N, C-alpha and C positions, 0 to 999 in steps of 0.2 A: 514411179510407184503406181501399181495397178489400182483401179477404182475400189475393189473389194478391200484391199489392205488400208487404203486411205479412209474408207468408211468405218472399218473396225477401230482404227486409231482415233477417229473423230468421236466415237461413242465413249472411249475411255478418257481421252484428254479433252477437257471442255473448251468452250470458245475463248476463254481467257488464257488458254495455254497451260492450265494447271489441272491437278487431279488429286483425289483422295481415294486411294485403294485400301480395302480392308482385307487382310490375309486371314484365312481360317484354315490353312493347310497344315498347321503344326502337328496334327495327329499322325502324319505320315512317318514321323520319326520319334515323336514324344508320346504317342498314345493319347489317352483321354486327359488332356491338359485341363488344369483348374479353370472352371467357368466355360470350358468348351466341350464339356461332356456331352451336351446336346446342342450341336452347332446350329441347327435350324432355329431353335428357340433363342439362342444367344444373339444371333444376328438379325432376327426379324424386326425388332424395333429400330435397328441401326440402318437398315437398307435405304430409307429415304434420304440419308445423308452421305452415302458413299457413291463414288463414281465407278467403282469396279470391285469385284470380289475375287480374291486369289484362293483357289480351292482345288482339291483333288476330285477326280471323277466319281469316286465312291461316295463322298459326302455330297457332291452336287446331285447325284441321282437319288440318294436316299433321304436327304435332309432339306433340299431347297425346292420349292414349288416351281414347276415349269413356267408359270405365268409371271415370274419375277422379271422385271424389265432391266434390272441393273446388269451391265455387261460382265461377262465371266472371263477371268484369266485362269486358264487351266494348268495346274502343276503337272508336268510330265516327267519329272525325275524323282528318284528315290531308291529304295532297296537296302537302306541301312536303318539302324535304330539307335536310340540314346544308350542302350545297354550293350551294343555291339562294339567291335574292336576299333572301327574308324568310320566316322560319319561321312568322310570324304569319298568313300568307295561307292559312289552312286552310279546308277545306270539309267537308261531311258525306260520308263515304266508304262507309257501310254502312247499308242500309235496315233499318227496325225489323222488317220481316218476316223478315229473315235472323237477327236477334237472337232472335226467337221460335223459328225453326227450330233454332237452336243451344242453345236451352233455357238461356239465360243468366240469372243472378241480377240483373244490373244492366248498364247501359251507361255509358260515360264519354267525355267529349270536352273539348278544351282551349278556354279563352277567353284572349284577349290584350288585356287592358284597358290603355288608354293608348297603343296602337299605331295605325298607320294602318288596321289591320283590326279595331279594337275593335267597330265596328258590325256588321260581317259575322259575327264569331265569336259575339257575343252573340245575334244573330238565329239563328245555327246552334243555339245552346243552346236558345233558346225553341222552335224547331221540333222539336228532339229531345224536349224535355219534353212538348210536345203529343202527339207520336206515341207516346211511351213510356207516357203516361197511358192511352191507349187499350187497352194490353195489361197494365197493372199492373206495369210495369217501372221500378224506381228509376233515377234518373240521378245520376251523379257528375260534377261540374264539376272540371276541373283548371285552377288559376290559373297558366297558363304565362307565362314571361317571355322565352322565346326565348333569345337569346345575351346578353341584358342582365341579368346576375345581380345587378347593383348595385341593381336595383329591389326587392330582397327586404327591405323594411323594413315595420314594423308598420302604418304609415299606408296604404301602397299595398296590402298584402295584405288588410287589413281592408276596404278599398274593394272589392277583387275578390271577396272571399268574400260580402260583403253583397249585391252585385249578383247573384251566382250564386243566392243563397238567394231573393232577390226574384223571380227568374225561374222558380223552382219546383223546384230540384234537391232531392234527398234527402240528399246528402252533398257536401262540398267537400274536395278534395285541395289543400293549399297548403303552402308552405315554412315551416319553423320559422324564427323570427327573435327578436331581442331584444324584450322586452315582448310576448311572444306572447299574453298574456292579452287584450290589446287586440283582437287578431284574433278570438279565440274569443268574447269577450264581445259583439262586435257582429254575430255570425253566428247566426241563429236555427235553423240546422240543424247536425248533427254535422260536425266537422272532423277530417280525418286528415292526418298530416304526410308530406310528400314528402321525399326525401333530397337530390336534386340530384346533382352530381358527387361521386365518392367522396372522403371526407375522409382526413386523414393518419393518424389512429389510430382503432382500434375504440372506445376509451374515449370519444372525442369524440362518436361516434354514440350511444352509450349515454347520455351526459350530455344531449344535446339531446332525445332521445326522452323521457327521464325528466322533464326540465323541461317539455316540451310536454304530457305527460300530466298533470302536476301543475297545469298552467294551463288544463286543460279539453279538450284533444284526446281523441278516443275511441280513437285508435290511429295506425297508420302505413301508408303505401303506399311501402315502401322496396325498391328493386331493386339498384342497383349496390353499395350498401354491404353488401349481403348476398351476392349471387352473384359479385361480383368479389373478395370476401374470400378470403384463403388458406385460411380455415376456415369455409366458409359454414354448415355445420350448427351449429357452435359459436356462430356469430354469431346465427343465427335463434333458437336456444334462449335465448340471453341476452336478445334483444329480447322474446321471448315472456314471459320472466320479469318484465320491467318492465311489459309491457302487461297481462298476465293475472294476475300474482301480486304486483303492486305492489313489485317488487324495486327497491332503490336501484341507482345505477350501479356502486357498489362491489360489491354482491352479484351483480349481473349479470356484472360483469367476472370474478368468481370462478368463476361457471358457465362462462363463456367459456374461461377457462384450464383448468378441469377437463375440459371436453369435448375441448379441443385435445390433451390428453395421451392420450386413448383411441385 
């Protein structure tokens, strides 16, 4: 691995081997999502606690100050919307030269294994990996499932993650599931956990993050469960305790309650 790629990964994955990424790219297919109508304002108080931001180039340029030191993971796929026929019909939306201009630490894009657009999105990934290697930029694959959340079982996600790794990515973002160790054990590159739709309780989030970390994930890429929380700073601090301090869900929940009171 070239020095530049190693350097970019070291900015994202901390010295303990773990990471907390904050995605705010949801608008590329959902539009102005609740509490992300003004993304710059939403994430400003959260920036000191995250190790990377997953974002589109439009929001990066228009909403995030250039003096921000948090590393950027740039979303480079899209072309569909929540009201369209099929979320899986994605293409590459951003040239690697633009990623270089934006001085990003990594790029990310979605793959839709098992859909009518499996072939298309896997070739998108291969093309991006080829281009990213030219510049020493790591690639993160996102194992997307579109509107079909029932697909999130260990057998399916293990398949998705392994295919992404075989095609050359540096990191895979996938969903936590029961028997999550089967997903991680079959993937030769680091795995970070996605959140998906916001869950009912904060404790549920802390519990699945802790379980995933114990089973081999290196961190999270959680958005809605953080910035849609009534107490986003408390939530991100609690998650950070699990990821970087090996706190249990109970210990993290105490941190959450303590910060809420302030």
